[in-house]
N, C-alpha and C positions, 0 to 999 in steps of 0.2 A: 811560939810566936802567935799571937792571936790575930784573927781576922779583922783587919781595920779598914775602915772605909776611907777612901781617900777624899781630901778636902775638896777636891775639883768634883766630886759627884755629889756634893751636898745640896739638896733641893731637886735632884733629878726626878724622884717619884712625883713630886709636886707638879713639875712641868709636864711630865708624861699624862698625869692626871688631867690637867688643864687641857691639853691637846685632845685627849679621848673625849672629854665632856664636850668641847666644842663640835668634833665630829658627830658625835652622837645626837647632840641637839640639832645639828643642820640635818641629819638624816630623820630625825623624828619630827621636826618643822615641815620638811618636804613631804613626808607621808601624810601629815595631817592637811597640807595644802592640796596634795593631789586627791585625797579623800573628799575634801570639801568641795572641790571642782567637780569631781564626779557625781556627787550628790546633787549639786546644783543643776548641772547638766541634764542628769536623769529626771529631776523634777519638773524642768522646762520641758522636756520631750514629753512627759506625761500630761503635763497641763496643755501643750499643744494637742495631743490626742484627745484628751476630754473635751478641749473647745471643739475640734473637728467633729466629735461625736454629738456634742450639743447642736452644732451648726446644722448637721444632717437631719436632726430630728425637729428643726426649729418650725414653729407654726406660722409665724408671721412671713409669708412669702406672697408674691405678686402672682399674676396668671401664669407665668412661664417659670414658676418655680424659684425665682431669684429671691435672694434674702433683701427684704426692704430696709431693715436696720440692723446692723451688726454690733451696734454699741454694747448691748449687754452680753454678747459672746466674748467681745474683746476684753471687757471688764471681768467676766468670770475667769478668763485664763490669767489675766494680770493679778487677780486675787489670790489664784491658786500659786502662782509664782511667789507671791508676797509672803507666802508661809516659810520661804528658805531664805530669801535675800530681799534687801531693802531697794536693790537697783530698779529702775523703771526699763520697760521693754517695749518695742513697737510690734504690734500684733496686727497682722493683716489675714482677711478671711477672703477667699476667692472661691469661685466656683468653675468647674471645668465640665463640660464645655461651657464658655461664657455666654451669657443670655444676650442675644443680639437685639431683642425688642421686648417690649413690655406686654405684647398681646402675641397671641399664636399667629403664624408660626415661630416657634422659639428657636430650638436649636436643631441641627441635623437629626433625622430618625436613626435610631438604632445605637445611638450613644449612651452610655450609663452615666447620668450626672453624679459628679462627686463634688465635696468640699474639702478645701486645703486650709488649714490654718498654719500660719509661719511666724515664728517669733524670732525677733532680731533685736539685739542689745549687747551690753558689755557687763560681765561680772568680774568684779575686783577680786584679787587674791588677797586672803586673810594675813598671810606671812610673806609678803613679797619684798624679801630682804635684798635681792639682788635687782629688783625693779624691771622683772620680766614683763613683756607685754606681747599681745597677740592679735592680729587682725584689725589693727589700727586703735585697739582699746588701751589707754594708757594705765600700766600696773593691773592688768587683767587679761581676760580672754574673751573672744567674740563667740556668740551663740547664732550666728546667722545660718546655720545648716539646720536647726531644730524646726521641723514642720510636719504634720501628720495629713493625710487624706483618708475620707470616709466616704463611701458611697451613701447617696440620699436614702433615707429609709422609708420616706413617705413621697412618692413622686407622681405626677400626673402627666399625661401624655399631651403636654401643650394645650391647656385648659380644659381637657376632659378629665374628671377626677376618676381615679381607678379605684 
């Protein structure tokens, strides 16, 4: 008697192969999506840090070391982010301690001035098959926690150049 395959098992290998391919593609696309998200968040974090470093060494400052115009700093951060994603982001530049006046006395003595750059926005997922969303972003994830703080590299003691 020869080994004979039953008629009820005809096409079983093809069905198993189809199931295996679907599972493999799901895992592969999930890994690609996670890798893309990790890369974009990493680049946004680096852009925020570079923007904070740029803001800390910014030359156009008032008498109390406040940044007079942060448009170019925000544009530099957005340009850096544009290298990895076409999404637009809200970039905020803030100083700590906040400058309370345009002329001395400025801030409480003994505080180290810092500049913080915060990036907020949504990044869409490239393979969002199941339509996941996060932080109020449809089919993507929110980047509201990306910020960087740097101490001022050139500062004056409220009107007196150092």
